[in-house]
MARBA-3410 file (N, C-alpha, C, O; in Angstrom, 1 decimal):
243
57.1,1.2,-1.7,56.2,0.2,-0.9,54.8,0.6,-0.4,54.4,1.6,0.0 ~ 54.2,-0.4,-0.7,52.7,0.7,-0.4,51.8,-1.0,0.0,52.1,-2.1,-0.4 ~ 50.4,-0.6,0.9,49.8,-1.8,1.0,48.5,-1.0,0.6,48.3,0.2,0.4 ~ 47.6,-2.1,0.6,46.2,-1.7,0.2,45.3,-1.7,2.0,45.7,-2.3,3.0 ~ 44.1,-1.1,1.8,43.3,-0.6,2.4,41.7,-1.2,2.3,41.6,-1.7,1.1
40.9,-1.3,2.8,39.6,-2.2,2.5,38.6,-0.7,3.0,38.8,-0.2,4.1 ~ 37.6,-0.4,2.2,36.6,1.0,2.2,35.6,0.5,1.9,35.3,1.0,0.9 ~ 34.7,-0.4,2.2,33.5,-0.8,2.2,32.0,-0.6,2.8,31.6,-1.1,3.8 ~ 31.3,0.1,1.9,30.4,0.7,1.3,30.5,2.0,2.0,29.7,2.2,3.0 ~ 31.4,3.1,1.7,32.2,4.4,2.4,30.5,5.2,2.3,30.3,5.8,1.2
29.8,5.2,2.8,28.1,6.3,2.4,28.4,7.4,3.6,27.9,7.2,4.7 ~ 28.9,8.1,3.4,29.4,9.9,3.8,27.9,10.5,4.0,27.3,10.5,5.1 ~ 27.4,10.9,2.9,26.5,12.0,3.0,24.8,11.3,2.1,24.7,10.6,1.0 ~ 23.9,11.6,2.7,23.0,11.3,1.6,21.6,10.0,2.2,20.5,9.7,1.7 ~ 22.1,9.3,3.5,21.5,8.3,3.6,20.3,8.5,4.4,19.6,7.6,4.8
20.1,10.0,4.8,18.7,10.3,5.3,17.9,10.8,4.1,16.7,11.0,4.3 ~ 18.2,11.0,3.3,17.4,10.9,2.0,16.4,10.3,1.5,15.2,10.4,1.3 ~ 17.7,9.0,1.2,17.4,7.5,0.9,16.5,7.2,2.0,15.3,7.2,1.8 ~ 17.1,7.1,3.0,16.0,6.3,4.5,14.4,7.1,4.1,13.3,6.5,4.2 ~ 14.5,8.6,3.5,12.8,8.8,3.8,12.3,8.5,2.4,11.1,8.4,2.2
13.1,8.4,1.3,12.4,7.9,0.1,11.9,6.6,0.1,11.0,6.5,-0.7 ~ 12.0,5.4,0.9,12.4,4.7,0.9,10.4,4.4,1.9,9.3,3.9,1.6 ~ 11.2,5.0,3.3,10.2,5.5,3.6,8.7,5.5,3.3,7.9,4.6,3.7 ~ 8.5,7.2,2.4,7.3,6.9,1.7,6.9,6.4,0.7,5.8,6.6,0.2 ~ 8.0,5.2,0.3,7.4,4.5,-1.2,6.7,3.1,-0.4,6.0,2.3,-1.0
7.0,3.1,1.0,6.4,2.0,1.7,4.9,2.5,1.8,3.8,2.1,1.3 ~ 5.1,3.6,2.5,4.3,4.2,3.0,2.8,4.3,2.1,1.7,3.7,2.2 ~ 3.0,5.3,1.2,2.6,5.2,-0.2,1.7,3.8,-0.7,0.5,3.6,-1.0 ~ 2.5,3.2,-0.6,2.2,1.6,-1.7,1.0,0.9,-0.4,0.1,0.1,-0.7 ~ 1.1,1.3,1.1,0.2,0.7,2.1,-1.2,1.2,2.5,-2.1,0.7,3.0
-0.8,2.6,2.1,-2.5,3.6,1.6,-3.4,2.6,0.7,-3.5,2.8,-0.5 ~ -4.0,1.5,1.3,-5.2,0.9,0.5,-6.2,1.8,0.9,-6.4,2.4,1.9 ~ -7.0,1.7,-0.2,-8.7,1.9,-0.1,-9.5,1.3,0.8,-9.4,0.1,0.6 ~ -10.3,1.5,1.5,-10.9,0.0,2.5,-12.2,-0.1,1.4,-12.3,0.7,0.4 ~ -12.9,-1.1,1.5,-14.2,-1.6,1.2,-15.8,-0.2,1.3,-16.6,0.3,0.5
-15.4,0.0,2.9,-16.4,0.9,3.2,-16.0,2.2,3.2,-16.2,3.0,4.1 ~ -15.4,2.4,2.0,-15.0,4.2,1.4,-15.8,4.1,-0.2,-16.2,5.1,-0.9 ~ -16.0,3.0,-0.5,-17.2,2.8,-1.6,-18.6,2.3,-1.5,-19.4,2.1,-2.4 ~ -19.0,2.0,-0.1,-20.1,1.4,0.0,-21.1,2.5,-0.1,-21.1,3.6,0.5 ~ -22.0,2.1,-1.2,-23.6,2.6,-0.9,-24.5,2.7,-0.7,-24.8,1.6,-0.9
-25.9,3.4,-0.3,-26.8,3.1,0.2,-27.8,2.5,-0.6,-28.2,2.7,-1.7 ~ -28.0,1.4,0.4,-28.9,0.4,0.0,-30.0,0.0,0.7,-30.2,0.1,1.9 ~ -30.8,-0.4,-0.2,-32.4,-0.6,0.2,-32.5,-2.0,1.2,-31.9,-3.0,0.9 ~ -33.4,-1.7,2.3,-33.4,-2.8,3.1,-35.1,-2.9,3.3,-36.0,-2.1,3.0 ~ -35.3,-4.0,4.0,-36.3,-5.0,4.2,-36.2,-5.9,5.1,-35.0,-6.0,5.4
-37.0,-6.7,5.8,-37.3,-7.7,6.6,-37.8,-9.1,6.8,-38.9,-9.5,6.5 ~ -36.9,-9.9,7.4,-37.7,-11.4,6.6,-39.0,-11.4,6.2,-39.4,-12.0,5.2 ~ -40.0,-10.6,7.5,-41.7,-10.7,7.5,-41.7,-10.2,5.9,-42.3,-11.0,5.1 ~ -41.4,-9.6,5.6,-42.1,-8.6,4.2,-42.3,-9.2,3.4,-41.5,-9.9,2.7 ~ -43.5,-9.2,3.2,-44.2,-10.0,1.6,-43.4,-10.1,0.5,-42.9,-9.1,-0.1
-43.2,-11.1,0.3,-42.2,-10.7,-1.8,-43.4,-9.8,-2.3,-43.0,-8.7,-2.3 ~ -44.6,-9.9,-2.6,-45.1,-8.8,-3.0,-45.0,-7.6,-3.1,-45.2,-6.9,-4.1 ~ -44.6,-7.3,-2.0,-43.8,-5.8,-1.6,-42.4,-5.7,-2.3,-42.1,-4.8,-3.1 ~ -41.5,-6.9,-1.8,-40.5,-6.3,-2.3,-40.1,-6.6,-3.5,-38.9,-6.5,-3.9 ~ -41.0,-7.1,-4.2,-41.5,-7.0,-5.7,-41.5,-5.4,-6.5,-40.8,-4.9,-7.4
-42.4,-5.0,-5.7,-42.9,-4.0,-6.1,-41.4,-3.1,-6.1,-41.2,-2.4,-7.1 ~ -40.7,-2.9,-5.3,-39.2,-2.5,-4.8,-38.6,-2.3,-5.7,-38.2,-1.2,-6.2 ~ -38.2,-3.8,-6.0,-37.1,-4.1,-7.0,-37.6,-3.3,-8.8,-37.0,-2.4,-9.4 ~ -39.0,-4.1,-9.1,-39.7,-3.7,-9.9,-39.8,-2.2,-10.4,-40.2,-2.2,-11.6 ~ -39.4,-0.9,-9.6,-40.7,0.2,-9.4,-39.6,1.0,-10.8,-38.6,0.4,-11.3
-40.1,2.7,-11.2,-39.8,3.7,-11.7,-38.1,3.4,-11.8,-37.4,3.3,-12.8 ~ -37.8,3.4,-10.7,-36.1,3.6,-10.7,-35.6,2.0,-9.9,-35.4,1.8,-8.7 ~ -35.4,1.1,-11.0,-34.9,-0.3,-10.8,-34.1,-0.2,-9.5,-33.4,0.7,-9.2 ~ -34.2,-1.6,-8.5,-33.2,-1.8,-7.4,-32.5,-2.8,-8.4,-33.0,-3.0,-9.5 ~ -31.0,-3.7,-7.7,-31.4,-4.9,-8.5,-30.7,-5.7,-7.1,-29.8,-6.5,-7.5
-30.7,-5.6,-5.9,-30.0,-5.6,-4.7,-31.5,-5.2,-3.2,-32.0,-4.1,-3.4 ~ -32.0,-5.9,-2.2,-32.4,-5.2,-1.6,-31.7,-6.4,-0.1,-31.6,-7.6,-0.3 ~ -31.4,-5.7,1.1,-30.6,-6.1,1.9,-31.3,-6.7,3.0,-31.9,-5.7,3.4 ~ -31.8,-7.7,4.0,-32.7,-8.1,4.9,-32.1,-7.8,6.3,-31.2,-8.4,6.7 ~ -32.7,-6.9,6.9,-32.3,-7.1,8.2,-33.2,-7.1,9.1,-34.4,-6.8,9.0
-32.2,-7.6,10.5,-33.1,-8.2,11.4,-31.9,-7.2,12.9,-30.9,-7.5,13.5 ~ -33.2,-5.7,12.7,-32.9,-5.0,13.2,-31.6,-4.3,12.4,-31.6,-4.1,11.2 ~ -30.6,-4.0,13.2,-29.0,-3.3,12.0,-29.1,-4.0,11.8,-30.1,-3.8,11.2 ~ -28.8,-5.1,11.8,-27.8,-6.5,11.4,-28.5,-6.6,10.0,-29.6,-6.3,9.6 ~ -27.3,-7.2,9.3,-28.0,-7.9,7.7,-27.9,-9.6,8.1,-27.1,-10.1,8.8
-29.2,-10.3,7.3,-29.1,-11.7,7.7,-29.6,-12.3,6.2,-29.7,-13.5,6.2 ~ -29.9,-11.6,5.2,-29.9,-11.9,4.2,-29.9,-10.8,3.2,-30.0,-9.6,3.4 ~ -29.7,-11.5,2.2,-29.9,-10.5,0.4,-30.9,-11.2,-0.3,-31.2,-12.4,0.0 ~ -31.6,-10.4,-1.2,-32.3,-10.5,-2.2,-31.3,-9.8,-3.6,-30.8,-8.7,-3.4 ~ -31.2,-10.2,-4.5,-30.9,-10.3,-5.3,-32.2,-10.3,-6.8,-32.9,-11.2,-7.2
-32.2,-8.7,-7.4,-33.3,-9.2,-8.6,-33.3,-10.0,-9.2,-34.4,-10.5,-9.4 ~ -32.2,-10.3,-9.9,-31.8,-11.7,-11.1,-32.4,-12.7,-9.9,-33.6,-12.7,-10.2 ~ -32.3,-13.5,-8.9,-32.0,-14.2,-8.4,-33.9,-14.4,-7.6,-34.4,-15.3,-7.1 ~ -34.3,-13.3,-7.7,-35.9,-13.2,-7.3,-36.5,-13.5,-8.9,-37.1,-14.5,-9.0 ~ -36.2,-12.7,-10.0,-37.0,-13.4,-10.9,-36.9,-15.0,-11.7,-37.5,-15.8,-12.5
-35.9,-15.0,-10.9,-35.5,-16.8,-11.8,-36.5,-17.7,-10.6,-37.0,-18.8,-11.0 ~ -36.6,-17.4,-9.3,-37.7,-18.1,-8.5,-38.7,-17.7,-8.7,-39.5,-18.0,-7.8 ~ -39.3,-17.0,-9.5,-40.7,-16.2,-9.8,-40.7,-16.9,-11.1,-41.7,-17.6,-11.2 ~ -40.2,-16.9,-11.9,-40.4,-17.3,-13.2,-40.6,-18.8,-13.9,-40.8,-19.3,-15.0 ~ -40.2,-19.5,-12.6,-40.2,-20.9,-12.6,-41.6,-21.6,-12.5,-42.5,-21.0,-11.8
-42.1,-22.9,-13.0,-43.6,-23.0,-12.9,-44.7,-22.6,-11.6,-44.7,-23.0,-10.4 ~ -45.1,-22.2,-12.0,-46.1,-21.5,-10.3,-45.4,-21.0,-9.5,-45.9,-20.9,-8.3 ~ -43.9,-20.4,-9.8,-43.4,-19.8,-8.9,-44.6,-18.5,-8.1,-44.8,-18.2,-6.9 ~ -45.1,-17.9,-9.5,-45.5,-16.5,-8.5,-46.5,-16.9,-8.2,-46.9,-16.2,-7.3 ~ -47.4,-17.8,-8.4,-48.3,-18.3,-7.5,-48.0,-18.1,-6.1,-48.3,-17.2,-5.4
-47.1,-19.3,-5.8,-46.6,-20.1,-5.0,-45.7,-19.2,-3.9,-45.8,-19.3,-2.7 ~ -44.7,-18.1,-4.9,-44.0,-17.5,-3.8,-45.0,-15.9,-3.4,-45.0,-15.5,-2.3 ~ -45.6,-15.3,-4.2,-45.7,-13.7,-4.6,-46.5,-13.3,-3.1,-46.5,-12.1,-2.8 ~ -46.9,-14.1,-2.4,-47.5,-13.6,-1.1,-47.7,-14.3,0.3,-48.6,-14.5,1.1 ~ -45.8,-14.8,0.0,-44.8,-15.7,1.1,-44.3,-14.4,1.5,-44.6,-13.3,1.1
-42.9,-14.8,2.9,-42.2,-13.4,3.3,-41.3,-13.4,2.5,-41.4,-14.1,1.5 ~ -40.3,-12.6,2.6,-39.2,-12.3,2.3,-38.2,-13.5,2.2,-37.6,-13.9,1.3 ~ -38.3,-14.1,3.9,-37.3,-15.1,4.7,-37.5,-16.1,3.9,-36.6,-16.9,3.9 ~ -38.5,-16.5,3.1,-38.5,-18.0,2.6,-37.1,-17.9,0.9,-36.3,-18.7,0.4 ~ -37.4,-16.8,0.5,-36.0,-17.2,-0.7,-34.8,-16.2,-0.1,-33.7,-16.4,-0.5
-34.9,-15.4,0.6,-33.8,-14.1,0.6,-32.3,-15.4,0.7,-32.7,-16.5,1.1 ~ -30.9,-15.2,0.4,-29.7,-15.8,0.7,-29.5,-15.4,1.9,-29.7,-14.2,2.2 ~ -29.1,-16.5,2.8,-29.1,-16.6,4.2,-27.5,-16.6,4.5,-27.1,-16.5,5.6 ~ -27.1,-16.6,3.8,-25.4,-16.9,3.9,-24.9,-15.7,3.0,-24.2,-16.2,2.1 ~ -25.1,-14.1,3.0,-24.2,-13.7,1.5,-23.1,-13.3,2.0,-22.9,-13.6,3.2
-22.2,-12.6,1.5,-20.6,-12.1,1.7,-21.0,-10.9,2.4,-21.4,-9.9,1.8 ~ -20.9,-11.1,3.6,-21.1,-9.6,4.5,-19.7,-9.4,4.9,-19.2,-10.4,5.4 ~ -18.8,-8.4,4.6,-17.5,-8.1,5.3,-17.5,-6.4,6.0,-18.2,-5.4,5.7 ~ -16.9,-6.5,6.5,-16.2,-5.4,7.7,-16.2,-4.2,6.8,-16.2,-4.6,5.6 ~ -16.1,-2.9,6.9,-15.7,-1.9,6.1,-14.2,-1.4,6.2,-13.6,-0.6,5.6
-13.6,-2.7,7.6,-12.0,-2.0,7.1,-10.7,-2.8,6.2,-9.5,-2.6,6.0 ~ -11.8,-3.7,5.7,-11.2,-4.7,4.3,-10.8,-3.9,3.6,-11.3,-2.8,3.5 ~ -9.5,-4.1,3.0,-9.2,-3.2,2.0,-10.0,-3.8,0.4,-10.8,-4.7,0.6 ~ -9.9,-3.6,-0.4,-10.3,-4.0,-1.6,-9.8,-5.1,-2.6,-10.4,-5.8,-3.4 ~ -8.5,-5.3,-2.4,-7.8,-6.6,-3.0,-8.2,-7.4,-2.0,-8.2,-8.6,-2.5
-8.6,-7.4,-1.0,-8.8,-8.5,0.2,-10.6,-8.7,0.1,-11.0,-9.9,0.2 ~ -11.5,-7.9,-0.2,-12.8,-8.3,-0.6,-12.7,-8.8,-2.1,-13.4,-9.8,-2.3 ~ -12.2,-8.3,-3.0,-12.2,-9.4,-4.1,-12.0,-10.3,-4.1,-12.7,-11.2,-4.6 ~ -10.7,-10.5,-3.3,-10.1,-11.9,-3.2,-11.5,-13.0,-2.9,-11.7,-14.1,-3.5 ~ -12.3,-12.5,-1.9,-12.9,-13.5,-0.9,-14.2,-13.6,-1.9,-14.7,-14.7,-1.8
-14.8,-12.3,-2.9,-16.0,-12.2,-3.7,-15.9,-12.9,-4.9,-16.9,-13.4,-5.5 ~ -14.7,-13.0,-5.4,-14.1,-14.1,-6.5,-14.4,-15.6,-6.1,-15.1,-16.3,-6.9 ~ -14.1,-15.9,-5.1,-14.0,-17.3,-4.7,-15.3,-18.0,-3.9,-15.4,-19.0,-3.2 ~ -16.4,-17.0,-4.5,-18.1,-17.7,-4.1,-18.4,-18.3,-5.1,-17.9,-18.3,-6.2 ~ -19.7,-19.3,-4.6,-19.9,-20.4,-6.0,-20.3,-19.4,-7.1,-20.5,-18.2,-7.0
-20.4,-20.0,-7.9,-20.5,-19.6,-9.5,-22.2,-18.7,-9.8,-22.5,-17.9,-10.6 ~ -22.8,-19.2,-9.0,-24.2,-18.5,-9.1,-24.3,-17.0,-8.5,-24.9,-16.0,-8.9 ~ -23.5,-17.2,-7.4,-23.6,-15.9,-6.2,-22.4,-14.5,-6.7,-22.3,-13.3,-6.4 ~ -21.5,-15.5,-7.7,-20.0,-14.4,-7.9,-20.9,-12.7,-8.1,-20.6,-11.6,-7.5 ~ -21.6,-13.1,-8.8,-22.0,-11.3,-9.1,-23.0,-10.8,-8.6,-23.6,-10.1,-9.4
-23.5,-11.0,-7.3,-24.4,-10.7,-5.9,-23.4,-9.6,-5.3,-22.2,-9.7,-5.4 ~ -24.1,-8.6,-4.6,-23.6,-7.5,-3.8,-22.9,-7.9,-2.8,-22.9,-9.1,-2.3 ~ -22.4,-7.2,-2.4,-21.3,-7.3,-1.1,-22.1,-6.4,0.1,-22.8,-5.4,-0.2 ~ -22.0,-6.9,1.4,-22.4,-5.9,2.3,-21.7,-5.6,3.1,-21.1,-6.3,3.9 ~ -21.5,-4.4,3.1,-20.8,-4.0,3.9,-20.9,-3.3,5.4,-21.6,-2.2,5.5
-20.2,-4.0,6.7,-20.8,-3.4,8.0,-19.9,-2.5,8.8,-18.7,-2.4,8.7 ~ -20.8,-1.9,9.8,-20.0,-1.4,10.6,-20.2,-1.7,12.0,-21.3,-1.5,12.5 ~ -19.1,-2.5,12.7,-19.7,-2.6,14.5,-21.1,-3.7,14.0,-22.2,-3.4,14.5 ~ -20.8,-4.7,13.1,-22.1,-5.1,12.7,-23.3,-4.7,12.5,-24.3,-5.4,12.6 ~ -23.4,-3.6,12.2,-24.6,-2.7,11.9,-24.6,-2.6,10.0,-23.4,-2.3,9.6
-25.4,-2.6,8.9,-25.2,-2.4,7.8,-25.2,-1.2,7.6,-26.2,-0.4,7.9 ~ -23.3,-0.7,6.8,-22.8,0.1,6.4,-23.2,0.7,5.0,-22.8,1.8,4.6 ~ -24.2,-0.2,4.2,-24.0,-0.3,2.8,-23.8,-1.6,1.9,-23.6,-2.7,2.3 ~ -24.0,-1.2,0.5,-23.6,-2.4,-0.1,-22.7,-2.3,-1.5,-23.1,-1.4,-2.2 ~ -21.8,-2.9,-1.8,-20.7,-2.9,-3.1,-21.5,-3.9,-4.2,-22.0,-5.0,-3.9
-21.4,-3.2,-5.5,-21.5,-4.2,-6.1,-20.8,-4.5,-6.9,-20.2,-3.5,-7.4 ~ -20.4,-5.9,-7.4,-19.0,-6.3,-8.3,-18.6,-5.2,-9.1,-17.6,-4.6,-8.9 ~ -19.7,-4.8,-10.2,-19.3,-3.8,-10.6,-18.0,-2.2,-10.4,-17.0,-1.7,-10.9 ~ -19.1,-2.1,-9.1,-17.9,-1.1,-8.5,-16.7,-1.2,-7.9,-15.8,-0.4,-7.7 ~ -17.0,-2.5,-7.7,-15.5,-2.9,-6.7,-14.4,-3.0,-7.9,-13.4,-2.3,-7.7
-14.5,-3.8,-8.9,-13.7,-4.1,-10.0,-13.0,-2.3,-10.4,-11.9,-1.8,-10.3 ~ -14.3,-1.6,-10.9,-13.7,0.1,-11.0,-12.7,0.3,-10.2,-11.6,0.5,-10.7 ~ -13.2,0.4,-8.9,-12.5,1.5,-7.8,-11.2,0.5,-7.3,-10.4,1.1,-6.5 ~ -10.9,-1.1,-7.6,-9.6,-1.7,-7.8,-8.9,-1.4,-8.8,-7.7,-1.7,-8.6 ~ -9.2,-0.9,-9.9,-8.3,-0.5,-11.3,-8.1,1.0,-11.0,-7.2,1.5,-11.6
-9.1,2.1,-10.0,-8.3,3.0,-10.0,-7.3,3.0,-9.2,-6.3,3.7,-9.3 ~ -7.7,2.0,-8.2,-6.4,1.9,-7.3,-5.3,1.9,-7.7,-4.5,2.8,-7.5 ~ -5.2,0.4,-8.6,-3.6,0.0,-8.8,-3.4,1.2,-9.9,-2.3,1.6,-10.1 ~ -4.1,1.6,-10.4,-3.6,2.8,-11.3,-2.6,4.2,-10.4,-1.4,4.6,-10.5 ~ -3.9,4.6,-9.5,-2.6,5.3,-8.7,-1.6,4.9,-7.7,-0.8,5.7,-7.2
-1.6,3.7,-7.5,-0.3,2.8,-7.1,0.5,3.1,-8.1,1.1,4.2,-7.9 ~ 0.8,2.6,-9.0,1.8,2.5,-9.7,2.4,4.3,-10.1,3.6,4.6,-10.0 ~ 1.0,5.5,-10.5,1.4,6.6,-10.1,2.5,7.0,-9.2,3.7,7.1,-9.5 ~ 2.1,7.1,-7.9,2.8,6.7,-6.6,4.0,5.9,-6.4,4.9,6.3,-5.7 ~ 4.1,4.7,-7.0,5.3,3.8,-7.0,6.1,4.6,-7.8,6.9,5.2,-7.3
6.0,4.6,-9.3,6.8,5.6,-9.7,7.3,7.1,-9.3,8.5,7.4,-9.6 ~ 6.5,7.9,-8.6,7.1,9.5,-8.1,8.2,8.9,-7.2,9.4,9.2,-7.3 ~ 7.3,7.7,-6.2,8.7,7.5,-5.2,9.9,6.7,-5.4,10.7,6.5,-4.5 ~ 9.8,6.1,-7.2,11.3,5.7,-7.7,12.1,6.5,-8.0,13.4,6.4,-8.1 ~ 11.2,7.7,-8.3,12.1,9.0,-8.6,12.7,9.4,-7.9,13.9,9.7,-7.9
11.8,9.7,-6.7,12.7,10.4,-5.8,13.9,9.7,-4.8,14.9,10.1,-4.2 ~ 13.4,8.5,-4.8,15.0,7.5,-4.6,16.4,7.2,-5.3,17.5,7.1,-4.8 ~ 16.0,7.2,-6.8,16.3,7.5,-7.5,17.2,8.8,-7.4,18.4,8.6,-7.3 ~ 16.9,10.3,-7.3,17.5,11.4,-7.1,18.2,11.5,-5.7,19.3,12.2,-5.7 ~ 17.6,10.9,-4.4,18.4,11.2,-3.4,19.7,9.9,-3.6,20.7,10.2,-3.0
19.7,8.9,-4.2,20.6,8.1,-4.6,21.4,8.4,-5.5,21.9,7.4,-6.0 ~ 21.6,9.5,-6.0,22.4,10.3,-7.3,23.1,11.1,-6.3,24.1,11.8,-6.7 ~ 22.6,11.1,-4.8,23.3,12.2,-4.1,24.8,11.6,-3.2,25.8,12.1,-2.6 ~ 24.4,10.2,-3.6,25.9,9.3,-2.9,26.8,9.5,-3.4,26.8,10.0,-4.5 ~ 28.0,9.1,-2.6,28.9,8.8,-3.9,30.0,7.7,-2.8,30.6,7.9,-1.8
29.8,6.8,-3.4,30.3,5.4,-2.7,32.2,5.4,-3.0,32.8,5.9,-3.9 ~ 32.6,4.7,-1.8,34.0,4.4,-1.9,33.6,3.0,-1.3,33.0,2.8,-0.3 ~ 34.4,2.0,-2.2,34.0,0.6,-1.9,35.2,-0.3,-2.7,35.7,0.3,-3.6 ~ 35.7,-1.3,-2.6,36.2,-2.0,-3.1,38.3,-1.9,-2.4,38.5,-1.5,-1.2 ~ 38.9,-2.1,-3.1,40.6,-2.1,-2.2,41.4,-0.7,-3.2,41.6,-0.6,-4.4
41.7,0.3,-2.0,42.4,0.9,-2.3,43.7,0.9,-2.2,44.1,0.6,-1.1 ~ 44.9,1.1,-3.2,46.1,0.8,-3.3,46.2,2.5,-2.4,45.6,3.5,-2.8 ~ 46.8,2.5,-1.4,47.8,3.8,-0.6,49.2,3.1,-0.1,49.6,2.0,0.2 ~ 49.6,4.4,-0.2,51.0,4.3,0.2,51.5,4.5,1.4,51.4,5.5,2.0 ~ 52.1,3.4,1.7,52.5,3.2,3.5,53.6,4.1,4.0,54.2,4.0,5.1
53.7,5.3,2.9,55.1,6.1,3.5,54.1,7.7,3.6,53.9,8.4,4.6 ~ 53.6,7.8,2.5,53.0,9.4,2.2,51.6,9.3,2.3,50.9,10.3,2.4 ~ 51.2,8.0,2.2,49.4,8.0,2.5,48.8,8.3,1.5,47.7,8.8,1.7 ~ 49.1,8.3,0.1,48.6,9.2,-1.0,47.8,7.4,-1.3,48.0,6.2,-1.0 ~ 46.8,8.3,-2.2,46.1,6.9,-2.8,46.2,7.1,-4.2,46.1,8.2,-4.8
46.6,5.8,-5.0,46.0,6.1,-6.3,44.8,6.2,-6.7,43.9,5.7,-6.1 ~ 44.6,7.0,-8.1,43.3,6.5,-8.7,43.2,5.8,-9.6,44.3,5.4,-10.0 ~ 41.7,5.4,-10.6,42.1,4.7,-11.5,43.2,4.7,-12.8,43.6,3.8,-13.6 ~ 43.4,5.9,-12.7,44.0,6.6,-13.9,45.7,6.3,-13.6,46.6,6.6,-14.3 ~ 45.9,5.5,-12.1,47.3,5.8,-12.3,48.2,6.9,-10.9,49.2,6.8,-10.2
47.1,7.9,-10.9,47.8,9.3,-10.6,47.7,9.2,-8.9,46.9,8.4,-8.3 ~ 48.6,10.1,-8.2,48.2,9.8,-6.7,48.1,10.7,-5.9,48.9,11.6,-5.8 ~ 47.3,10.5,-5.4,46.5,12.1,-4.7,46.0,12.2,-3.2,45.2,11.4,-2.7 ~ 46.4,12.8,-2.7,46.8,13.3,-1.1,45.0,12.2,-0.6,44.1,12.2,-1.5 ~ 44.9,11.8,0.1,44.3,11.3,1.0,42.5,11.9,0.9,41.5,11.4,0.4
43.1,13.4,1.9,41.5,14.1,1.9,40.8,14.5,0.2,39.6,14.3,-0.1 ~ 41.9,15.0,-0.6,41.6,15.2,-2.6,40.7,13.6,-2.8,39.6,13.8,-3.3 ~ 41.0,12.5,-2.5,40.6,11.6,-3.1,38.9,11.2,-2.6,37.9,11.0,-3.2 ~ 39.3,11.1,-1.1,37.8,11.1,-0.6,37.1,12.0,-0.5,36.1,11.8,0.2 ~ 37.3,13.4,-1.2,36.5,14.3,-1.6,35.9,13.7,-2.6,34.9,13.1,-2.4
36.5,13.7,-3.7,36.0,13.3,-4.5,35.5,12.1,-4.9,35.2,12.0,-6.1 ~ 35.5,11.1,-4.2,34.6,9.9,-4.2,33.8,10.0,-3.2,33.1,9.0,-3.0 ~ 33.5,11.3,-2.2,32.5,10.8,-1.2,31.7,12.6,-1.2,31.8,13.4,-2.2 ~ 31.2,12.7,-0.2,30.2,14.1,0.3,31.1,14.9,1.7,30.9,16.0,2.1 ~ 32.0,13.8,2.1,33.0,14.0,2.8,33.5,15.4,2.8,33.6,15.8,1.7
33.9,16.3,3.6,34.9,17.6,3.7,35.5,17.4,4.7,35.3,16.6,5.6 ~ 36.4,18.4,4.6,37.6,18.1,5.6,38.3,19.2,6.4,39.0,19.9,5.7 ~ 38.4,19.5,7.8,39.2,20.7,8.3,40.4,20.4,8.6,40.8,19.3,9.0 ~ 41.3,21.6,8.4,42.7,20.9,9.0,43.2,21.6,10.1,43.1,22.8,10.2 ~ 43.8,20.7,11.0,44.3,21.3,12.5,45.6,20.1,12.5,46.0,19.4,11.6
46.2,20.2,13.9,47.4,19.8,14.4,47.0,18.9,15.2,46.1,19.4,15.9 ~ 47.4,17.4,15.4,47.4,17.0,16.9,48.2,17.4,17.8,49.3,17.9,17.6 ~ 47.5,17.0,19.1,49.2,17.1,20.4,50.1,16.8,19.8,50.8,17.7,19.2 ~ 50.4,15.5,19.7,51.8,14.8,19.2,52.6,15.6,18.3,53.8,15.9,18.4 ~ 51.8,15.8,17.4,52.6,17.0,15.9,52.7,17.9,16.7,53.8,18.0,17.1
51.8,19.0,17.1,52.6,19.9,17.8,53.6,19.9,18.6,54.6,20.6,18.4 ~ 53.5,19.3,19.6,54.8,19.3,20.3,56.0,18.6,19.2,57.3,18.8,19.3 ~ 55.7,18.3,18.8,57.8,17.4,17.7,57.7,19.2,16.8,58.8,19.8,16.9 ~ 57.0,19.7,16.3,56.9,21.0,15.2,57.3,22.5,16.3,57.8,23.6,16.0 ~ 56.8,22.0,17.4,56.8,23.6,18.3,56.9,23.4,19.5,56.0,23.9,20.2
58.0,22.6,20.1,58.3,22.1,20.9,58.5,23.2,22.2,58.5,23.1,23.4 ~ 58.8,24.5,21.2,59.1,25.5,22.1,58.0,26.6,22.7,58.3,27.6,23.5 ~ 56.7,26.4,22.3,55.7,26.7,21.9,55.1,26.7,23.6,54.6,27.6,24.3 ~ 55.2,25.1,23.9,54.8,24.2,25.1,53.2,24.3,24.8,52.4,24.5,25.8 ~ 52.8,24.1,23.7,51.2,23.9,23.8,50.2,23.1,24.8,49.3,23.5,25.5
50.7,22.1,24.7,50.5,20.8,25.6,50.8,20.6,26.9,51.2,19.5,26.6 ~ 50.8,20.7,28.0,51.3,20.4,29.4,52.1,18.5,29.0,51.4,17.8,28.4 ~ 53.3,18.0,29.2,53.3,16.8,29.4,52.2,16.5,30.3,52.0,15.3,30.6
END
């Protein structure tokens, strides 16, 4: 006659390895690139600068696609070369605007973002802009002062690189987790155990000593000794334990 004993999730060894693998996976996944790390040098001007001077900068031998307008260290506007071309190409646009100040034609509400924002957040905001501004440069600040700019092309390339790197890191973490899980043997379910000799019946119908069975199905190891009640019973003449 025997009874059944329930072993649930008998994880004896390897939990630390799994914990470290999972921790590494989350840490690497959260290690995101910030928009500030890909910001580049930006040409700047002031609202008072004549558009004629700005036009010279944008159309120089080393063409510039964007100029940030500053009030002190803080950005207050943006002029994109393509937008300036559209303004000046209008009828009488060149004669009307050429000698006016930059403040008359600059974008007064450009996308300005703190350098600590991650790439995916920056891209999400950038793609929600109105259609005519969707390809405008992103102005990056640190403590409200200009740090640099990021073009949409540069942002998309960086996003692609980040996603590729995240995929590689996730694959490596998954391999590490699988290796850690491979070190764990688990006892679970209902185990038939003899109520007299305490042997456990395995899946093949063989009865095994409990320590042998657990050793085969987990990473536990056993050392043998004699408890005080058994010592008194087996060796009463030795008086190993006081009453």
